N, C-alpha and C positions, 0 to 999 in steps of 0.2 A: 797276545799270542798264548795259546794254551800248550803246555808240555804234554806230549802223548808218546806212548811206545811207538818205536819206529815202524814196525810192521803194521800196527793198527792205523797209523797216520796215512800210509800210502795205500793200504787196502781200501780204506773208506773213500779215497779220492781217485781211484783208478779211472773212473768214467770221465773225469774232467782233467786228468793229469796232463795229457798232451796239449790240450787247448791252453791250460794255465802256463805251461812252460814256453810254448811258442808265442803266445800273445800277451802275456801279463808279467813275465819276468824279463825286465829290460836287459838286452844284450844276448839273451839265449838264442834267439833265432839266428842272429849273425854268428854267434859262437859255434853253433852246430856246423855251419859252413866253414868257418875258419879252422876248426880243429881238424876237419877232413883234409884241408890244404896242407897241414903240417905233418901228416903221416909220411914217413920216409918212403921214397919211391920203391925201395926194395922190400917193403914189408910183406911178409907172407903169413905170419902168425901174430895175432893181436889179442891182448887181454884187456877187457873192458870191465872196470870195477864200478859197481853201483849202476849197472847198465840200464835199469828201469825197463821201459818199453822199447828202448833202442832208437830213440829219436836221433842221436848222434850218428848212428850207423847208416842212415839213409844216404847222406852225402859221402860217407866213407865207401860204401858199396858202389856208388857211382864211379869212384876212382879205381876201386879194387873189387870187381865183381866176384872173383874167386877166392877172396880172402878167407882164411880160417880164423874165426873169432871164438874165444872163450869168454862168456859173460858171467859175472857174479853179481847177484843181488839178494837182498835179505827178504824180499817180498815175492811170494809165489805168484800173486795176481799180476805183478809187473812182468814176470817172465812169461806167463801165459799170453799176455798181450804182445810181447816181443815175438813169440812164436807165430802168432797170427799175422804180424806185420811182415815177417821174413820167412815164409814157409819153405822156400827153395834154397836158402843160403846155408853155407857150411858153418853152423854155429853149435857149440856145446855150451849148455847152460848149467850153472851151479846155484842152487838156492841155499844161501848160507851167509855167514858173517865174514866179510873179507879180512877182518883182523885175525880170523882163525883158520881160514881156508889155506891149504898148502898150494902155493903157486908153482912149486918146482924151481929148478935152477937152470938159468940160461936157456929158457924155452921160447922166449918171445922177442920179436924184433921191435915191438912197440907196446907199451902199456898206456891206457888212457883212463881218465875218470872225468865225469862231467857233472858238476853241481851236486856232489854227494858228500864231500869231506868237511863241510862247514858246520858239522855238529860235534866235533871231537876235540879232545885235549891235544896239547902240543906233544906230549910224550907218546900218546897212542899213534899220532900221525907219523912221528919220526920212526917208530917201530914198523909201521906199515911201509913207509918209504924205503926202509932197509930191505924189507921183503921184496918190494917191487924191483929195487936195484939188483938183487940177487936173481930174480926171475928173468931179467933182461939178458939177452945175448951181448957179448962184447960189441960195443959200438951202437947198441940199442938206445932208445930214448923213452922217457916218460913224459906225457903231456897231460897237464891238469887244467881244466877249465872250472872255475869255482867262483862263488860269491865271496867278495873280500870286504873287510871292514874299511871304513873311510880313513881311519888312522888308528894309532895305538890306543888312544883314549877310548874309542868306541869298542875296540877289541876287548880291552880290560873290563869295561862295563858289562858287556854281554857275557863274558866268562864268569864274572862275579854274580850276575843274575842267575845263571845256570846253576852255580854252586848253591846259592841261597834257596832256590826252588827245590833242588834235590835234597838239601838238608831239611827243609820244612816238611817235605812230603816223604821223607825217609826212603829215597830212591837210591839204590846202590849205584856206585860209579861204573859197575860192570853192565848195568842194564842199558841197552841202546834206546835212547830217547830222541824224539824230534824236537830240538830246540836250537836255534841258530846261534852258533858261536864262531863266526868267521874270523880269520886272522887278517891283519892288514898285509899288504904286499911285502913290506920289509920283513915281517915275521916269517911269512911263507918262504921267502928266499933263504932266510937263516935256517929254517927247518930242513929244507932240501940240502943245504950244504952240510948240516950236521948228520944227515943220513948217508953222506958219502958220495953224492953225485959229483962227477968231475966238473960239470958246469951247470949253472942254473940261471935262467933269465925270464923276465916277464916280457912277453912279445906283443900283447894286445890287451886292450881294455875298453869296454863300453859300459857306462854307468858303473855298477859295482860287480860286473861280471868280467873276470880277467883270465887270461890264458898264460900259463907258464910252461916252459919246456926245459927238461933236464936230460943230460947225457950221462951214460954210464962211464 
């Protein structure tokens, strides 16, 4: 695997992205259906982080055709494709770094992310989870579907490799790069707890694709 800038990686692969996710990443096709089932029945406003082309929204809109969605993604090409996929839906899109975008306070009934956070450090994820918690209304929930490491040993190896490559290529830790550094499920649950969610649990897993749900 070659390390690339995040925006460059996804822009280059936009034409085959949906086929890759649906047919070649084990667990994703089922995950898109499962995450839609977990959205609370009373959800009216949803924040989708790393929304990509909106594959996860297909089944969500089947349940909530009038749902208001705010989608955040780092790659404009992905957002352009999302607009093509859902031209008549109530969607506001933000092209930006979700670590820096202001989500507001107590605005959303539910926040989701799908296969987007397995590139980042523990500390940066905790900071993001705190922002997510603050953006949720009281009683709201955050649902994350992501690629998880098989165990702590694999997690530590991948993080060490990422650091080695960044050091060798003199890449700043602030530069968003595409390199997989998934956490194992146990680490993920710890990070959610450290961010202050009142509860956190892993609800589902196929291969290395897992879904977690956290309540504010």
